N, C-alpha and C positions, 0 to 999 in steps of 0.2 A: 504494500500500500504506500509506504513512504517513497519508494522508487517511482511509483506511478505519479505521486504528487510532485516530485522533483522534476519530472519531464516538462512540466508546464502545459501539457496537452489535456490535463484533467479539467472538467467543467466546474469543479469545485473552485471556490475563491481562494483556497489555500495554495500558495505557491512555495517554491523552494525557499525563497527569501522569508516568507512568513513562518514556515516550518522551522527554519534556522533561528528566527527570532524567538519563537516559543521555546525551543530547545535551550537557547542561551539564557533564558529567564529562569530556568530551573535552578534551584540552589545547589545542585550537584554539577553544574556546568563546568566548573573548574577541573573536574576529573575527566571530562571527555571533549572539551574544546580548548585548543591551544590558546595560551594567554593573549597573544597579539590579535586574536580574532574575536574574543568575547564581547568587548565593548561595541565593536562594529555590528556584530550580530544582534546584540540587545537593542541597538538603535535602529535595526531593520535595514541596514545597508545591504545592498546587493553585492555579494562578493565576486560575482562574475565579471563585473566591469568596475574599474579599469584593470582589474586583476586578470591573471591568466589561469588556465586550467591546472597549472602546476601547484596551486595552493593546496595545502593539506591541513585544513582547520580542525578536523576532528582527530581524536587520539584514543587509542586503547592503552590505558596505563598498565594493564595486566601483561600485554605483549610488547609494549613500547613500539607500536606501529601507528602511523598516521594515515588518514583517509581524506579524500576530496569531498565526499558527501556524507550526510547523516545516514543515508541508506547503506552506504558502504560499511560504516562502522557497525550498524545494526546487523547486517549480513555476517560480518566477521564475528560478532559476538554470539551469533546463533550457530556458528560452525563448530565443528569438532576441534579446530585448531586453536580455539580460544578458551581459557578457563572461565571466562566471564559468561554469564547467560543473560537472556532477555528478562528473566524473572527475578534476578537478585542483584545486589550491589548497586552501584551508581547507574548502570545501564537499566536495571530493573526499575529504578526510581524515575529515570528518564522516560521509559515506556509508559509508566503510569501517568507522569506529568503530561506527556503528549496526548494520551487518551483523554485525560481530564480537561485539558485546555482546548483541544480541538473539538471535542464533543460539546463543550460549553459555549462555543462560538455561535 
């Protein structure tokens, strides 16, 4: 679902930018968004412009890996290669935060 929203082709009013803003507002954001991007995301800045695709704002602290998109981080967290899960820890709290704040819109 997150990857679908990030494409920009969804008829929902939630965009990648809006999704990033919601994710950055979660109190656990410091654990999964690299420091230099948190304020920009909280402010709703579009990270695609004037930036390039080489930006890696999301991070998995368990594996010390960075990701370009929120969906990439979540896919990684749900894989066998990561000790983190979508149901526990900071990522579990992020998933609950996204559900709560997207549904409440």
